[in-house]
N, C-alpha and C positions, 0 to 999 in steps of 0.2 A: 576450739582448742581446749584441752584439759590440762590443768596444771595443779600441782600440789604445793602448798606453802612450805617454807623452809623448815619449820619445826615439825617433826613427825608427830602424828596424833593417833593414838590407839583407842579403839573401841573394844569393849568387852562383848564378844559374841557368845551368848549364854543360853543354855537349856535350863528350864526351871520345871521342877516337878513338885507335887504335893503328896504328902503321906496321907492316904485315906484311912479313916477310922472305922470304915465299914467293911465287912467281909463280902467278897465278891462270889456270889453263888453261881452266876452264869459262866459258861465256858469263855475264858478270857480270849481265846483265839477266834471267837465267832464274830467279834465286832472290830471295826477299823480303829486304828490309833489316830486320834485327832490332834494335830500339832498346829499351833497358831501363834502369831505374834509378829516379831520383827520382819520387815520386808527384806532386810539384808540377809538374815539367816535363812529366809525362804529360798533364796537363790542357791545357797549352799546345800540345803536339804533336798531340793528338787533333783539335783544331780545324783544323789545317793538314795533316792526314794525307793528304788527297786531293791537295792542292797538291804535297806532297813526292813522292807517288807519280808524279804527272804529270811533275814536274821530273826525277826520277831515272830514270823508265821502269821502276821496280820496284814491286811491292806493298810495303806498309809494315806491319810488325807491331810493336806497342808494348806493353810489359809494365811495369807499376809494381811495383817490388820494393825500393825504398829506395836512397838514394845509395850507401851502403857496398857493397851487393851489386852495384849497377850498375858501380861503379868496378872491383871485383874481376872481374866478368864480362868487361868489355872488356879488362882487363889479361891475362886468361887466354884471350882470343880466342874466348870463347863467344858473344859478340854482335858486331854491327857497329859500333854507337854506344852509348856509355854516357851516362847523364844524371845530373847531381848538382845539388843545391841548396846546395852549398858548394864552396869551393876544395879542390883536392887538398892533403892534409897534407904536411908535410915528409917524413915517413916513407914515404908513398905515392909521392912523387916520386923518392925515393932507391931504393925497391924496384922501381918501374916507370918508369925514366927515358924510355922510348919513348912514354909517354902524352902526348897533346897536348890541352889544355883550351881551349875557346873560349867566352867569356861571351856569352850571347844575350839575357839580360834580368836585371833585379834585382827582388827581392821583399821582403816584410816579414813579420814575425811578428804574428799577431793573437791576442789572448786572449779567451776566451769565458766569460761567466757568465749565469746565468738572469736574465731581465728582472725577476723578482719581488724580486730582491735590491736593486734600485734603485741599482746601482753605476754612477755616471756618469763617473768618472775614477779613475785609480790611478797612483801614481808608480812609477818603476823600482825604487826601494829597497823599496817595499811589496811589489811582485811578488817580489823576491828574498827578502824576509822571509817571505812566504807560503809559498814553495816550500821554504824552510829549516825551516819549522815554527815560526818565531818568532811569527807571527801565526796563531792557531788558530781565531779566530772572525770572522765577517763584521762583527759589530758593532764590532770593533777596527779594521777597514779603513776604514769610511765611517760618518759620523754620520747619513747619510740612509737607511741600511738599516733597514727596518721591524723592529719587535720580533718576534723569532723564538723558537721553542722552542729549548731547549738542543741538541736533536738537529739541527735545521735551521740553527742558527747555526754549527755546526762546519764548518770548511772542509775539503772533500774534494779531494785533489789528483790530477790526471791529466796525463799527458805523452805526447807523440809518442814512438814507439819509438826505442831507441838506435841503430838502423841507419839512421835517416833524417837527412839533412842539416839539416833544421829543428831536430832535437834538438841537434846540435852548435852551431848558432847560438844556440839558447835558452840553453845553458850559458855560452857566451861573453858573451852580452848581459847576463845576470843574474849573471855572475861566479861560477858554481857548479861544483862537482865532484860526481860521483855514484859510487855503488856499487850493483851489482845483487845481489839476494838469489839465491843459487844455486837453479836449478830453478824460479824463480818469475817472475811477470810484474810484479814490483815493483822499484822503485829507492828509494834514500834519498839525500838531498842535503845538501851543506854548502857554505860559502863556499870558493871555490877558494883554495888556498894556506894555508888554516887547518889546523893540525895537530890540531885537536880532533876529536871524534867526529862521525859523520854523524848527521843528525836521526833521531829515533825514528819520525817520521811517514812512512808509506809513500806512494809515488806510483805509481799504477797506469798501465801503459802501454797504448797503442792504436796502430793503424797508419794508419787512414784518416781523411780530413777529415770524412766523414759521421758517423764514430764520435764525433768531438769534439763536433759539434753535437748528436748524439743524447744524449750524456752530460749536457750541461748542460740539455737539455730534460727529461730523465727524472729527473735528480738535482738538485733545486733549490739545493743548497748546494755544487755542484761548480765547479771551475775547470779549463779546458783551453785548449789553444792549437793553432794550426796555421799553415800558410803562408797569407798573405793572398791570394796568387794562385791557390790551389788551386781556388777557385770564383769566378765573377763575382758578387761581393757588392757591395752599396752600403751599407756600415755608416756609422754616424755616427762621425766621427773627432774625438776630444776633444783640444783643444790644451793 
């Protein structure tokens, strides 16, 4: 089952370009335009790739690699256009003042759980408590969850990787801070601004939208999230 939390959450879907200080002597139509960055924006651009190619007169190459890497790649002149599902940070703007960001769309975060949990709605506070490890069982989240074994009632946490713009918005939306365990694929979370310890509960990271869906299909007590615009879905939206 796919559900969206009560409060709407918008992501900035952004194209980023850099102004080159060098004259281009070669024929600009002889080389492909290389676009890379946000996996969310990739889904949008793939659908209009042929139109872009026809408009520019160049072939188009698109590579999903995450917002952070896309921003760095365009700043270092490795690609022609970077894509991001978040705004440039203050630090990025100060470090690379020549970058120009153009908003092309807005998106939302969608959270996923297995339909067998019978979760029909959830508040923002509960989502935050779930990812902080304050709510550890699905029976604590909803009175409509069927009786489960102790193993299946335990909430298992999954999150988009830290290099993705969706992850940054996730943290902002739920007012969370994180720490990543060195050399691992796990993070731990706590309330932002709280000087206390990070939760003992580990959150496993993934990179692709299909991984998020596969996780909640394969693991009945898991929760994951991703960009609402990453696929053309028609979920039920709970008010």
